[in-house]
C-alpha positions in Angstrom: 1.8 -46.3 -82.6 0.2 -48.7 -80.2 2.0 -49.5 -76.9 3.4 -53.0 -76.6 3.0 -55.3 -73.6 6.1 -55.8 -71.5 7.6 -59.3 -70.9 7.6 -59.0 -67.1 4.0 -58.4 -66.2 2.3 -58.4 -69.6 1.1 -54.9 -69.0 1.2 -52.0 -71.4 4.4 -50.0 -71.3 2.8 -46.8 -69.8 5.7 -46.3 -67.3 8.9 -44.5 -68.3 10.9 -46.6 -65.9 11.8 -49.4 -68.4 15.0 -51.4 -68.9 15.9 -53.3 -72.0 17.8 -56.6 -72.2 20.9 -56.2 -74.3 20.6 -59.8 -75.5 16.9 -60.5 -76.3 16.0 -56.8 -76.7 12.9 -57.4 -74.6 11.7 -54.6 -72.3 10.8 -54.9 -68.7 9.5 -52.7 -65.9 12.4 -51.7 -63.6 10.2 -52.2 -60.6 9.4 -55.8 -61.7 12.9 -57.0 -62.4 15.0 -55.0 -60.0 15.8 -56.2 -56.4 18.0 -53.2 -55.7 16.9 -50.4 -53.4 18.4 -47.9 -55.8 15.6 -45.8 -57.5 15.4 -45.7 -61.3 16.4 -42.1 -61.4 19.7 -42.9 -59.8 20.6 -45.8 -62.1 23.6 -45.1 -64.4 23.5 -45.4 -68.2 26.3 -47.9 -68.0 24.1 -50.1 -65.9 21.2 -49.8 -68.4 23.5 -50.6 -71.4 24.9 -53.8 -69.8 21.7 -55.1 -68.2 20.6 -58.6 -69.2 17.4 -60.3 -68.2 17.4 -63.5 -66.2 16.3 -65.8 -69.1 19.2 -64.7 -71.2 21.5 -64.8 -68.3 20.5 -68.4 -67.5 20.8 -69.4 -71.2 24.3 -68.1 -71.2 25.1 -70.1 -68.2 23.6 -73.3 -69.6 20.6 -73.5 -67.3 17.3 -75.1 -68.3 14.7 -72.6 -69.5 11.2 -73.1 -68.4 8.9 -74.2 -71.3 6.3 -71.7 -70.3 8.2 -68.8 -71.6 8.0 -66.9 -68.4 10.4 -64.2 -67.5 12.5 -64.4 -64.4 13.7 -61.0 -62.8 17.4 -60.6 -62.6 19.8 -58.1 -61.0 22.5 -57.2 -63.4 24.6 -59.0 -66.0 27.1 -60.0 -63.4 24.8 -60.9 -60.6 23.7 -64.4 -59.6 20.1 -65.5 -59.5 18.5 -64.8 -56.2 15.8 -66.9 -54.5 12.4 -65.5 -53.4 11.7 -63.4 -56.5 8.5 -63.2 -58.4 8.2 -65.2 -61.6 5.2 -64.6 -63.7 4.3 -67.2 -66.4 1.8 -66.7 -69.2 -0.6 -69.6 -69.7 -3.1 -69.6 -72.5 -6.5 -71.1 -71.8 -9.6 -71.4 -73.8 -10.9 -68.1 -72.4 -7.6 -66.3 -73.1 -7.3 -65.2 -69.4 -3.8 -64.2 -68.1 -3.0 -65.9 -64.8 -0.1 -64.8 -62.6 1.7 -67.6 -60.8 3.7 -66.7 -57.8 6.6 -69.0 -57.3 7.8 -67.3 -54.2 6.6 -64.4 -52.0 3.8 -62.1 -53.3 3.5 -58.4 -52.6 0.5 -59.1 -50.3 2.5 -61.5 -48.3 5.3 -59.0 -48.0 2.8 -56.5 -46.8 1.5 -59.0 -44.3 5.1 -59.8 -43.1 5.7 -56.1 -42.7 2.5 -55.7 -40.9 3.4 -58.6 -38.6 6.9 -57.2 -38.0 5.4 -53.8 -37.3 2.8 -55.3 -35.0 5.5 -57.2 -33.1 7.6 -54.0 -32.9 4.7 -52.0 -31.8 3.8 -54.6 -29.1 7.4 -54.7 -27.9 7.5 -50.9 -27.9 4.1 -50.7 -26.1 5.3 -53.2 -23.5 8.5 -51.3 -22.9 6.6 -48.0 -22.7 4.0 -49.5 -20.4 6.8 -51.0 -18.3 8.5 -47.6 -18.0 5.2 -45.9 -17.3 4.4 -48.5 -14.6 7.9 -48.0 -13.1 7.5 -44.3 -13.1 3.9 -44.6 -11.7 5.1 -46.8 -8.9 7.9 -44.3 -8.2 5.3 -41.5 -8.1 3.1 -43.6 -5.8 6.0 -44.1 -3.5 6.8 -40.4 -3.6 3.2 -39.5 -3.0 3.1 -41.9 0.0 6.2 -40.3 1.4 4.7 -36.8 0.8 1.5 -37.8 2.5 3.5 -39.2 5.5 5.4 -35.9 5.7 2.2 -33.9 5.5 0.6 -35.9 8.2 3.7 -35.4 10.4 3.7 -31.7 9.7 0.0 -31.5 10.5 0.6 -33.2 13.8 3.5 -30.9 14.6 1.4 -27.9 13.6 -1.4 -29.0 15.8 1.0 -29.5 18.7 2.5 -26.0 18.1 -0.9 -24.5 17.8 -2.0 -25.9 21.1 1.2 -24.9 22.7 0.8 -21.3 21.3 -2.7 -21.2 22.6 -1.5 -22.1 26.1 1.3 -19.5 25.8 -1.2 -16.9 24.6 -3.5 -17.6 27.6 -0.5 -17.4 29.9 0.6 -14.1 28.3 -2.9 -12.7 28.8 -2.9 -13.8 32.4 0.5 -12.2 32.9 -0.6 -9.0 31.2 -3.6 -8.8 33.5 -1.5 -9.6 36.5 1.1 -7.0 35.4 -1.6 -4.4 34.9 -2.9 -5.1 38.4 0.6 -5.0 39.9 1.2 -1.6 38.2 -2.0 -0.3 39.6 -1.0 -1.6 43.1 2.5 -0.1 42.7 1.1 3.3 41.7 -1.2 3.2 44.7 1.7 2.2 47.0 3.8 5.0 45.5 1.1 7.5 46.1 0.7 6.3 49.7 4.4 6.3 50.2 4.7 9.8 48.8 1.9 10.9 51.1 3.6 9.3 54.1 6.9 11.0 53.2 5.1 14.3 53.0 3.4 13.7 56.3 6.7 12.7 57.9 8.3 15.9 56.5 5.4 18.1 57.5 7.3 19.6 60.4 10.6 20.0 58.6 12.2 23.0 56.8 15.4 23.1 54.8 17.8 26.0 55.1 20.1 26.1 52.1 23.4 27.9 51.4 24.4 28.4 55.1 28.2 28.3 55.2 29.7 25.4 57.1 32.1 25.9 60.1 33.8 23.6 62.4 32.1 23.2 65.8 29.2 25.3 64.5 26.0 25.7 66.6 23.1 25.1 64.1 20.4 25.7 66.8 21.8 29.2 67.5 21.9 29.8 63.7 18.2 28.9 63.4 17.4 31.1 66.3 19.3 34.0 64.7 17.4 33.5 61.5 14.1 33.5 63.5 15.2 36.7 65.1 16.0 38.3 61.8 12.7 37.4 60.1 10.8 38.2 63.3 9.4 34.8 64.0 8.8 34.0 67.7 9.8 30.4 68.4 10.8 28.7 71.6 13.8 26.5 72.1 11.4 23.6 72.7 10.0 24.1 69.2 13.2 22.9 67.6 13.3 19.1 67.9 16.4 18.4 65.7 18.8 20.5 63.7 21.4 18.9 61.5 23.1 19.0 58.1 22.1 16.5 55.4 24.2 14.9 52.7 24.3 16.5 49.3 22.8 14.7 46.3 25.5 16.0 44.1 28.9 15.6 45.8 30.6 17.8 43.2 28.3 20.8 44.0 30.2 23.8 45.6 27.2 24.7 47.7 27.4 23.8 51.4 25.2 21.1 52.8 21.7 22.1 53.7 20.5 22.4 57.3 17.5 20.3 58.1 15.3 21.6 60.9 12.5 19.6 62.5 10.0 21.7 64.5 7.6 20.4 67.1 4.5 20.8 64.9 3.5 21.7 61.3 2.0 24.9 62.7 5.4 26.1 63.9 7.0 25.1 60.6 4.4 27.0 58.6 4.8 30.1 60.8 8.6 30.0 60.2 8.2 29.7 56.4 5.6 32.4 56.3 7.9 34.8 58.2 10.8 34.1 55.9 8.6 34.7 52.8 7.2 38.0 54.3 10.8 39.1 55.1 12.0 38.6 51.5 8.9 40.4 50.1 9.6 43.5 52.2 13.2 43.6 51.0 13.8 46.5 48.5 16.5 44.7 46.6 17.8 41.2 46.2 20.8 42.1 48.4 18.4 43.0 51.2 16.8 39.6 51.2 17.9 37.0 53.7 21.6 36.4 53.4 24.8 35.5 55.3 25.2 39.0 56.7 22.0 38.5 58.7 23.6 35.5 60.4 26.6 37.5 61.5 28.9 36.0 58.9 31.4 38.5 57.4 32.6 38.7 53.8 30.5 38.8 50.7 26.8 38.6 51.1 25.4 35.2 49.9 21.7 34.5 49.8 20.2 32.0 52.2 17.0 30.1 51.2 14.3 28.6 53.4 12.0 26.0 51.9 10.0 23.0 52.7 11.7 19.7 53.2 10.8 17.9 49.9 11.2 14.4 48.7 13.8 13.7 46.0 11.1 13.1 43.4 9.3 16.4 44.3 12.7 18.2 44.2 13.4 16.9 40.7 9.9 17.9 39.6 10.4 21.4 41.2 13.6 21.9 39.3 12.0 20.8 36.0 9.1 23.2 36.7 11.4 26.2 37.2 13.2 25.5 33.9 9.9 25.2 32.2 8.7 28.5 33.7 11.7 30.3 32.3 11.2 28.8 28.9 7.4 29.5 28.7 7.4 32.8 30.6 5.6 31.8 33.8 6.3 34.3 36.6 5.5 32.3 39.7 6.6 28.8 40.8 6.1 27.8 44.4 5.7 24.8 46.7 3.0 24.4 49.4 2.6 21.3 51.5 4.8 19.3 49.2 2.8 20.3 46.1 4.2 22.4 43.2 2.2 25.2 41.6 2.7 27.6 38.7 1.1 30.8 37.6 1.8 32.8 34.4 0.7 36.2 35.8 -1.0 37.8 38.8 -4.4 37.5 37.2 -4.1 34.0 35.7 -5.2 30.9 37.6 -2.6 28.6 39.2 -1.7 25.2 37.8 -1.0 22.2 40.0 2.0 20.4 38.6 1.3 16.8 39.5 3.9 15.2 37.2 6.1 15.8 34.1 3.2 15.1 31.8 1.5 18.3 33.1 4.6 20.3 32.2 4.7 18.9 28.7 1.1 20.1 28.1 1.8 23.7 29.1 1.8 26.5 26.5 
């Protein structure tokens, strides 16, 4: 069965979306006659069964029907006629060509209007976006300017600090060189002072562990010691004879007796005689002690040694402790210098400072 042309657009009824007027029984495309946004698939059956075309609706209302026989799209049976809808009229010419007359807005015009609206919206949106972008860009430029200012300030401060550090570094180098020079001078002065102290003590001997008595005669005590060790000295050879203060006040030992002789030769003779006397003693009790000085009671040893500086005394004490630890048999002092020897056949070692003791094996 051939397809019939529809009354709305005079096209064949190839579409399934068709509505039928309940009065004139003519068929129309739903897209041509509907002004609703509701799609055809959502239209109810009740709506379809009651739908009336615009011609029949106007006829029922008593309106004048156009003589052309055109069809005017309608909404529903109860809706009023709406302006700006498309009305197509069929005109017959000699060439039998269908012409579509647009009484209101065509689809192309609608498209143009939509395009214009979209263009306006796009331009408005673009202006707004460009305005925001320009605002943000100006803000970024302001921030960049502030950052550049801060960087320039920091660079200037860095340069100032660098120059100041350079000056401080040069000052430190100068002070280090000066300090090194001063240390060298101090060491030299200490060496000279130590030498001068040794020279000033070259005529002195120190007699230790001699008991103290009130109104004692120290010169007579020294002469008694010289007589015991068989050292011939004259009264004129003893310049001074006195006791010295103890370094450790809590020590129970009596204060030492400092004797200054007339010359280093006399001093050396006195020391040599005391050493020889102790060597000849058969036992430790026979070495020089308080009984040789005419002092009764228990025998207590008496020591005769060089008058050393405090620094040399401390080094001598450290050397004696080290000799006991490492097994060195001999530790002695000569002319203010400390020496050590491990055995009779080994070479002596000059103990100049504590570093030498640390290097011993």
